[in-house]
ZASEPA-829108 format. One record per atom (N, C-alpha, C, O): x, y, z. Coordinates in steps of 0.2 Angstrom, whole numbers, plus 5000, padded with zeros to 4 digits. Each point is the difference from the previous one (the first is absolute). Example, Ala and Ser with C-alpha at 12.3 -4.5 7.8 and 13.67 -1.06 7.14 Angstrom:
2
506649725039
499650065000
500450065000
500549995003
499350064993
500450065001
499650055003
500350065001
This chain:
363
500449945000
499650065000
500450065000
500550015004
499450044991
500450065000
499750055005
499449995002
501050074999
499750055004
499450034997
499550025003
500549984990
499450034997
499449965001
499450035000
500649915002
499549955001
499850005007
499549975002
500950065002
499949995008
499450045002
499850054998
499949915007
499450045003
500250055005
500650015002
499050035000
500150055005
499849965007
499549975000
500950045005
500049975006
500050055006
500550035001
499049975003
499950045006
500049955006
499949945000
500350095006
500049975006
499450025004
499650044997
500449955009
499450015005
500350035006
500449975003
499350094999
500250035007
499450015004
499550034998
500549955008
499450015005
500350015007
500549965001
499350095003
500350015006
500049945005
500549995003
499049974997
499949955005
500349934996
499649974996
501050025005
500349944996
500549965004
500250025006
500049924992
500449965004
499949934997
499849994994
500549965010
500049934997
499349984999
499849964995
499750055010
499349994999
499650055004
499850005005
500150064991
499850065004
499350005002
499850055003
499849904995
499350005002
500049985007
499450005004
501149984999
500149985007
500450055004
500650024997
499350005009
500450055003
500749985001
500550044999
499649905003
500749975001
500449994993
500650005000
499150014994
500349994994
500150074997
500250004994
499750055009
500050074997
500550045003
500250005006
500250044989
500550045003
499750075002
499450024998
500950025006
499750065002
500050054994
500450004996
499150045004
499950054995
500550055001
500050035005
500449984990
500650055001
500150034993
500249974995
499850105005
500150034993
500749994997
500149994994
500450015011
500749994997
500049934997
500449994994
499349965009
500049934996
499750004994
500249974995
499250075004
499650004994
500450044995
500049984994
500450075008
500450034995
500649964998
500150004994
500149965010
500649954998
499749954995
500349994995
499149995007
499649954995
499950034993
500249974995
499650095005
499950034993
500650014997
500149994994
500550045009
500650004997
500349944997
500350004995
499649955009
500249934998
499649984994
500349974995
499150045005
499649984994
500250044994
500149974994
500150095006
500250044995
500749974997
500149994994
500450005011
500649984998
500049934997
500449984996
499149985006
500049934997
499750004993
500049944997
499750115001
499850004993
499350004999
499750004994
499949995011
499350015000
499850074998
500450055001
499049964995
499950074997
499550045005
499950054999
500049925007
499650035005
499749955005
500249955000
499350085003
499649955005
499350025001
499850064999
499849895002
499350025002
500050015007
500249965004
499550104998
499950025007
499249995001
499650034998
500349915005
499349985001
499650035006
500350035004
499049974995
499650025005
500149955007
500149944999
500050105006
500149965006
499850055006
499650044999
500649945007
499950045006
500350074999
499750055002
500849964994
500350064999
499950034993
499949964995
500050115004
499850034994
500650004995
500550015002
499349984992
500550004995
500450064998
500550014998
499150055003
500350064998
500650035004
500550014997
499549995010
500650015003
500549954999
500650025000
499349924999
500549954999
500350014993
500650005000
499050014995
500250014993
500550065000
500550004997
499350055006
500450065000
500749995004
500550034997
499449945008
500749985004
500449964996
500650015000
499249944997
500449964996
500250034993
500649994998
499050054999
500250034994
500650055002
500450014996
499550025010
500550055001
500749975002
500550034999
499549915003
500649965001
500349964995
500549975001
499250034993
500249964994
500150044994
499950065000
500449914995
500150044994
499549994995
499449975001
500750054992
499550004995
499849934998
499549994997
500949955005
499849944997
499549975005
499749954998
500150085008
499549975004
499450034999
499950065002
499649914995
499350034999
499549975004
499949945000
499850105005
499549975005
499449994996
499750054996
500049905005
499349984998
499550005006
500049965004
499750104997
499650015006
499349974999
499650024995
500149945010
499449985000
499550055002
500150025006
499449994990
499550065002
499349974998
499849974995
499750045010
499349994999
499750064997
500050055003
499749944992
499650064997
499450025004
499749955003
500250114998
499450025003
500150025007
499550045003
501049955000
500150025007
500350075001
499850035005
500550004990
500150075000
499850034993
499949964996
500050105004
499850034993
500549984995
500650005001
499249994993
500549994994
500450064999
500649994998
499150075003
500450064999
500650005005
500650024998
499349975008
500550005005
500549944999
500650025001
499249924997
500449954998
500550024995
500649995000
499150044994
500450034995
500650055002
500550004998
499350045006
500450055003
500649975004
500650024999
499249935005
500549965004
500549974995
500649995001
499149984994
500449964995
500550044996
500649994999
499150074999
500550054996
500550035005
500650014997
499250005009
500550025005
500649955001
500650025000
499249925001
500449945001
500550004994
500649995000
499150014994
500449994994
500550064998
500649994998
499250075004
500450065000
500649995004
500650014998
499349975008
500549995005
500549944999
500650015002
499149944995
500449945000
500149984993
500249944998
499850104997
500249994993
499649954996
500249964996
499150045005
499649964996
500049935001
500049964995
500050025011
500149935001
499349965003
500049945001
499550105000
499449975003
499649964995
499950014994
499849935009
499549964996
499549995005
500149995006
499350004992
499449985004
499849934999
499949984995
500049995011
499749935000
499350015002
499950025006
499649984989
499350015002
499749945004
500049944997
499850075009
499749955004
499350015001
499850055004
499749914994
499350025001
499849975006
499450025002
500949945002
499849985007
499449965000
499849974994
499950025011
499449975001
499450045003
500250055003
499249934996
499450045002
500150015008
499950065002
500349895001
500050005007
500650055003
499950045004
500749954993
500550045002
499950074999
500350045004
499449984991
499950074998
499550045004
500050065001
499649905002
499550035005
500350045006
499850045002
500849935000
500450035005
500150084999
500150045004
500049974989
500250074998
499450044998
500050054997
499449925004
499450044998
499849994993
499650044997
500749914999
499949994993
499549944999
500249955001
499250064998
499549954999
499849984993
499650034997
500849935000
499949984993
500049925000
500549975003
499150004993
500049934999
500549984995
500350044997
499849905001
500549974996
500050044993
500550034999
499049964997
500050034994
500150075000
500350044996
499449995009
500050085000
500750025002
500250064998
500249905006
500750025001
500450014993
500450055000
499449914995
500450014994
499750064996
500450034996
499049985005
499750064996
500450075003
500250044997
499849965010
500350055003
500850014998
500250054999
500149895001
500750004998
500150024993
500550044999
499149944997
500150034993
500050074999
500450034997
499150005007
499950075000
500650045003
500250054998
499949925008
500650035004
500650004996
500350065000
499949894997
500750004997
500050034994
500550024997
498949994999
500050044994
500250075002
500350034996
499449995010
500150075002
500850015002
500350054998
499949905006
500750015002
500550004994
500550035000
499449924995
500450004994
500050074997
500650024998
498950015001
499950074996
500450055005
500450044997
499549965009
500350055004
500849995001
500450054999
499849885001
500749995000
500350014993
500750005000
498950014995
500350024993
500050075000
500250034994
499650015011
500050075000
499450044997
500050064999
499549905000
499350044998
499750045006
500149985006
499550074992
499650035004
499350004997
499950024994
499649955009
499349994997
499550005005
500149995006
499350014991
499449985004
499849934999
500149974995
499550005010
499849934999
499449995004
499950025006
499649954991
499449985004
499849934998
499849994994
500349975011
499849934999
499649975005
499650045004
500349904997
499649975005
500350015007
499650015005
501049994996
500350015007
500350065001
500150025006
500150024989
500450065001
499750064996
499949994994
500150075009
499850064996
500650055002
500050035005
500449984990
500650045001
499950064996
499850004994
500550065008
500050064997
500750035000
500350015005
500050004988
500750025000
500549965003
500450035004
499549914996
500449955003
500750014998
500250004994
500350005010
500750014998
500350075000
500650014999
498950045001
500250074999
500550025006
500450044999
499549945007
500450035006
500749974999
500450035004
499749924992
500749985000
500249994992
500449964998
499350084998
500250004993
500750014999
500349984994
500150065010
500750014999
500449945002
500650004999
499149955004
500449945002
500049954994
499549964999
501050044997
500049974994
500149935000
500449985004
499349974992
500149935000
500749994998
500350034996
500049915008
500749984998
499949944995
500449994996
499149975006
499949944996
499550014994
499550045001
500549934994
499650004994
499749944998
500449955000
499050044998
499550055000
499750015007
499650055001
500549915004
499750015007
500449955005
500449964998
499550055008
500349955005
499749934999
499450004999
501049954999
499849944998
499549965005
500150015006
499449964992
499549965004
500249934999
500049974995
500149995011
500049935000
499449975004
499850035005
499949924993
499449985003
499949934999
500149974994
499649995011
499749934999
499350005002
499850025005
499849944991
499349995001
499849944996
500250004994
499549955009
499949944996
499249994998
499849964996
499850085007
499350004999
499950044993
500450034997
499049965000
499950034993
500050075001
500350034995
499450015010
500150075000
500750025001
500250054998
500249915006
500750025001
500449994994
500450054998
499449904998
500449994993
499850064996
500450034996
499049995004
499750054995
500450075002
500250044996
499849975011
500350065002
500850004998
500250054998
500149895003
500750004998
500150014992
500450044998
499249934998
500050004993
500050084998
500350024995
499350025008
499950064998
500550055002
500150054997
500149945010
500450065003
500749995002
500350055001
499949885000
500750005004
500549984995
499949994994
500750025008
500649994996
500349935001
500249974995
499850005011
500349935001
499449975004
499850025005
500049924992
499549965003
500449955005
500449964998
499450045008
500349955005
499649945002
499450015000
500949945001
499749945002
500449965005
500650015001
499049955004
500449965004
500149934996
499749994995
500849975008
500149944996
499549955001
499749995005
500249974990
499549954999
500349944996
500450024996
499349925004
500249954995
500050034993
499550044998
500949954998
500150034993
499450004996
499850054997
499849895003
499450004996
499550055002
499650034996
500349985011
499550055002
500250074999
499650044998
501149975003
500250074998
500050024993
499850054998
500349904998
499950014992
499350024999
499950054996
499649925006
499350024999
499950075002
499750034996
500549995010
499950075002
500450054996
499750054998
500949935000
500450054996
499750014993
500050054997
499749895001
499750014993
499450045000
499950044996
499749965010
499450055000
500350075001
499750044997
500849975007
500350075001
500250034993
499850054999
500649914998
500250024993
499550024995
500050054996
499549905004
499450014996
499650075001
499850044996
500149975011
499750065002
500450064998
499750054998
500949955003
500550064999
500050014993
499950064998
500149894997
500050014993
499350034998
500050044995
499549955008
499350034999
500150085001
499650044997
500849985007
500150075001
500650034996
500250065001
500149894995
500650024996
500650015004
500550044998
499649925007
500550015005
500449935001
499749954998
500950055003
500449945003
500250025007
500250065001
499949895003
500250015007
500649965001
500149944997
500450085007
500549965003
499749955005
499450025003
500949934999
499749955005
500549995005
500649984999
499250035007
500549995006
499749945004
499449995001
501149975002
499849955005
500350015007
500650025001
498949985004
500250015007
500149935003
499549975000
501150015002
500149935003
500550005005
500550044999
499449925006
500549995005
500449944998
499849954997
500950055005
500449954998
500349965007
500250045004
499849904996
500449965005
500549964996
499849944997
500850095002
500549974995
500649985005
500250035004
500049904995
500649985003
500449964995
499849994994
500849985009
500449974995
499749934998
500149984994
499549995010
499749944998
499250005001
499850045004
499849924992
499350005001
499849985007
499650035003
500749925000
499949985007
500150065005
499650005004
500950034995
500150065005
499550054999
499850035005
499949984989
499550054999
499449985003
499650045003
500249904996
499349985003
500149995008
499550015003
501149984999
500150005007
499950075003
499750015006
500550044990
499950075003
499350025000
499750035004
499949944991
499350015000
499649975005
499650035004
500749914998
499749965006
500150045006
499650005005
501050034996
500150045006
499550065001
499850015005
500050024989
499650055001
499349985002
499750035005
500149914993
499449975003
500149995008
499550015004
501149964998
500149985006
500050065005
499850005006
500550064992
500150065004
499350045001
500050055004
499649944991
499350045000
499649975006
499849945000
499950115003
499649985006
499249994998
499850024994
499949945010
499349984998
499650075000
499550004996
500750055008
499650065000
500150044993
499550034998
501149964999
500150034994
499649974994
499750034996
500349905004
499649964995
499350025001
499650024995
500149985011
499350025001
499950074998
499450014997
501050045005
499950074998
500050014992
499650034997
500949945000
500150014993
499449974996
499850034995
500049915007
499549964996
499350035002
499650014996
500350005010
499450035003
499850074997
499550024999
501150025001
499950074998
499750004992
499850054998
500349904999
499850004993
499349974998
499850004994
499949995012
499349984998
499650064997
500050055003
499649934992
499750064997
500450044995
499850054997
500849935002
500550044996
499750004993
499949954997
500150115000
499750014993
500550014995
499950024994
500849975008
500550014995
500149944996
500149955003
499850054990
500149954996
500749975000
500149945000
500450105001
500749985000
500149955006
500349955000
499450075006
500149965006
499649944999
500349945002
499150064995
499649944999
500449954996
500049945001
500450084994
500349964995
500649975004
500249944999
500150105006
500649975004
499749955005
500349945001
499150075002
499849965005
499849934997
500049955003
499750054991
499849944997
500649954999
499949944999
500750095001
500649954999
500149965007
500449954999
499450085007
500149965006
499449995004
500049955004
499550084994
499349995004
500050015007
499649975004
500950074999
500050015007
500349955004
499950005006
500449954991
500349945003
500750015002
500450024996
499849975010
500750015003
500349935000
499849955004
500650034991
500349944999
500549985006
500350045003
499949904998
500549975004
500750024997
500550025003
499549984990
500750014997
499850054994
499549994996
500950065002
499850054995
499949974994
499550024996
500949935002
499949974993
499349974998
499949994994
499850005011
499349974999
499650054996
499549974997
500650095003
499650054997
500350024993
499850054997
500749925001
500450014994
499550004994
499749944999
500150114997
499550004995
500249994993
499749984996
501050035003
500350004994
500849995002
500150025005
500349954991
500750005002
500350065003
500050054997
500149955010
500450055004
499550065001
500250055003
499249944996
499550065002
499649985006
499749955001
500450095004
499749995007
499650055002
500250065001
499149935000
499550065002
500050015007
499550035003
500949945001
500050005007
500150065003
499950015006
500450044991
500250065003
499450045002
500050045005
499449954992
499450045002
499749975006
499550025002
500749925001
499849975006
500250055006
499649995005
500950054994
500250045006
500250074998
500250035005
499749994989
500250074999
499550034994
499849964996
500050105004
499650034995
500450014994
500649995000
499050034994
500450014994
500149944996
499749955001
500850054995
500249944996
500149945003
500550005005
499149954994
500049945004
500449944997
500149955004
500250064990
500449954997
500750015000
500250064999
500249895003
500750004999
500349954995
499749954999
500950074998
500349954996
500549975005
500550045003
499549894998
500449975005
500549954996
499749954997
500950055004
500449954997
500850024999
500250055004
500249914993
500750024999
500050064995
499650024997
501050005003
500250064996
499749994993
499750044996
500549905001
499949984993
499249994999
499750034995
500049955010
499249995000
499750075000
499550014996
500750035008
499750075001
500150034993
499550044998
501149964999
500150034994
499649974994
499750044996
500249905005
499549974995
499350025000
499750014995
500150005011
499350025001
499950074998
499550024997
501050025005
499950074998
500150014992
499650044997
500849925000
500050004993
499349974997
499850034994
499949935009
499349984998
499550055000
499650014995
500550045010
499650065000
500250044995
499650044997
501049975002
500350044994
499749984994
499850044995
500149905004
499749974993
499350024999
499750004995
500050025011
499350024999
499950074999
499550034999
501150015001
500050074998
500150045006
500050065000
500249915006
500250045006
500650044998
500549974999
499650095002
500650044998
500250045007
500650034999
499149965006
500250035006
499849965006
499549965000
501050035005
499949975006
500150045006
500450045000
499149955005
500150035007
500149945004
499649975002
501050025001
500249955003
500150015008
500150065002
499949895002
500150015007
500349935003
499949954997
500450065009
500249945004
500150025007
500250065001
499749905004
500150025007
500649975002
500249944999
500250105005
500050075001
500250044994
500449974995
499350095004
500150044994
500750014998
500250004994
500250025011
500750024998
500449944998
500350014995
499749945009
500449944998
499849974994
500449984995
498950025004
499849964994
500150054993
500049974995
500050095006
500150054995
500749984997
500149994994
500449995010
500749984998
499949934997
500349994994
499449975009
500049934998
499750004992
500349974996
499150065003
499750004994
500450044995
500149974994
500250085008
500550044995
500649964998
500250014994
500049955010
500649964999
499949934996
500549984997
498950005004
499949934997
499550004994
500149974995
499350075006
499550004995
500150054995
499949994994
500250085008
500050054995
500549994994
499850024995
500849965006
500449994995
499849964994
500150014994
499549945008
499749954995
499450044996
499949984994
499950075009
499550044996
500250064996
499750044997
501049975004
500350054996
500050075004
500050054997
499949945010
499950065004
500550005005
500349955002
499850125001
500550005006
500750034998
500150034995
500349955010
500750034999
500050065005
499650054999
500849945006
500150055005
500250074998
500550004996
499250055006
500250074997
500550035005
500250054999
């Protein structure tokens, strides 16, 4: 594989991290210096940036702190829920960020769940969330492209939007890029019309191919093509047995309370992406991790004890590379990878997996 064929690869950064951060004893103390060290390491190892995910800590102060301590090669991908703040204010924040940090910002559009958004006073059902998202991000795109305009839609009525910061010129063209994942029909429709990079969690290739075919067909209906990104966790070791032993350990160190909380909290979950992940394990906690293997080296067990992407690629270095290449063959051109602990696994993946993908090289 030549560098011209190489995918883009990002890492993952979240304040609450460690060997198994869903348990207090497996979690490192939250420390800004450590997070800045992690971001600098990610940049030096050749990743193009990192996803800063929604968590207990807000992504904006984290993203600003990490962007200030890194160089132009580190591009933060900030997870943002549409509708929680005004699209005009979000655009002003984005243009400010890009002006100060050299045009490095990217948005990860997170539509959330009906239940979780009620905490913020946003009462929208599943399909309505995507209608709101489509309107919200169409406004943000225009504002971060430097437009000043009026808008009257179902959710927003704006007058002279962007006028107060018209002198804050865009750094990126045509707008701050949008990355987004949604597996439902409304989610796919929203992606096809509005986003730049379509994100998906890992699934057995035949299921993923079906979904990506639908996404591409809908994008083509709008005269558009999308990049495709895959968010996946890696458990990579020198041998297959060592990798599955590491997955077994995660099951062993996870408390019954965590299993109950993670699975019970998802009762009534209306996110299609979660439902697709859940169907891979059915809420069953196995005695050994490999009992849940759904495709060679694909393990959906991560969602038994942590939110977000529930599937890991588990195997030897050669096997993990083979699985990632299998996703590449489906048209995936971008990976958002992770491994616990984040710092140590960023090194391991950079030194073993990335060279085979034509990515990396310490700066």
